C-alpha positions as CSV (number, residue, x, y, z in Angstrom):
1,X,-10.1,6.7,-10.2
2,X,-8.5,5.7,-6.9
3,X,-5.5,3.5,-6.6
4,X,-5.1,1.5,-3.4
5,X,-1.6,0.5,-2.4
6,X,-0.9,-1.7,0.6
7,X,0.6,0.2,3.5
8,X,2.5,-1.4,6.4
9,X,1.5,-0.3,9.9
10,X,4.7,1.0,11.5
11,X,3.3,2.2,14.9
12,X,0.0,2.3,16.8
13,X,-1.2,5.3,18.7
14,X,-4.1,6.0,21.1
15,X,-7.7,6.7,19.8
16,X,-7.4,4.4,16.8
17,X,-4.6,6.1,15.0
18,X,-1.6,4.5,13.3
19,X,1.6,5.5,11.4
20,X,1.8,3.7,8.1
21,X,4.7,3.4,5.7
22,X,4.6,3.1,1.9
23,X,7.9,3.2,-0.1
24,X,9.7,5.0,2.8
25,X,7.0,7.6,3.2
26,X,5.3,7.7,6.6
27,X,1.9,9.2,7.5
28,X,-0.9,8.9,10.1
29,X,-4.2,7.3,9.3
30,X,-7.3,6.4,11.3
31,X,-8.0,2.8,12.2
32,X,-11.6,3.5,13.3
33,X,-13.0,1.4,10.5
34,X,-10.8,-1.7,10.9
35,X,-10.5,-3.9,14.0
36,X,-7.5,-5.9,15.3
37,X,-4.7,-4.1,13.4
38,X,-1.2,-4.7,14.7
39,X,2.2,-3.3,13.9
40,X,3.5,-5.1,10.8
41,X,0.0,-5.6,9.3
42,X,-0.8,-4.2,5.9
43,X,-3.9,-2.1,5.3
44,X,-5.6,-0.4,2.4
45,X,-6.0,3.3,3.0
46,X,-8.5,5.7,1.5
47,X,-9.0,9.3,2.4
48,X,-7.0,9.0,5.6
49,X,-8.8,5.9,6.9
50,X,-7.6,2.2,6.8
51,X,-10.6,0.5,5.2
52,X,-9.3,-3.1,5.2
53,X,-6.5,-5.3,6.4
54,X,-4.5,-7.5,4.0
55,X,-2.7,-10.8,4.2
56,X,1.0,-10.1,4.4
57,X,1.8,-12.4,1.4
58,X,-0.8,-10.8,-0.8
59,X,0.3,-7.3,0.2
60,X,3.9,-8.1,-0.7
61,X,2.9,-9.6,-4.0
62,X,0.9,-6.4,-4.8
63,X,3.8,-4.2,-3.8
64,X,6.2,-6.3,-6.0
65,X,3.9,-5.7,-9.0
66,X,3.8,-2.0,-8.3
67,X,7.6,-2.0,-8.2
68,X,7.7,-3.8,-11.5
69,X,5.4,-1.3,-13.1
70,X,7.4,1.6,-11.8
71,X,10.6,0.1,-13.2
72,X,9.0,-0.3,-16.6
73,X,7.9,3.3,-16.5
74,X,11.4,4.5,-15.6
75,X,12.7,2.7,-18.6
76,X,10.6,3.9,-21.5
77,X,12.5,1.7,-24.0
78,X,10.7,-1.2,-22.5
79,X,7.0,-1.4,-23.4
80,X,4.5,-2.6,-20.9
81,X,2.8,-4.5,-23.8
82,X,3.8,-5.5,-27.3
83,X,2.8,-3.3,-30.2
84,X,1.0,-4.8,-33.1
85,X,2.8,-4.1,-36.4
């Protein structure tokens, strides 16, 4: 299973390369499969390639949900779902 997390484009380089940022981690990816990407845009990355561009509001909404899940996992006393008794 693959998990796609929105990544913010932090910088653009020659030959369809970009630096992206997710949770403070930066890496380079290819933009060869996506047109019209600008700094500040959000993209979905798979295997080192940006495969689609996302609306900023939708990307931020997804990232907020991932943060909420991470917070729940850090606090094991809080269940992600209610247990049936």
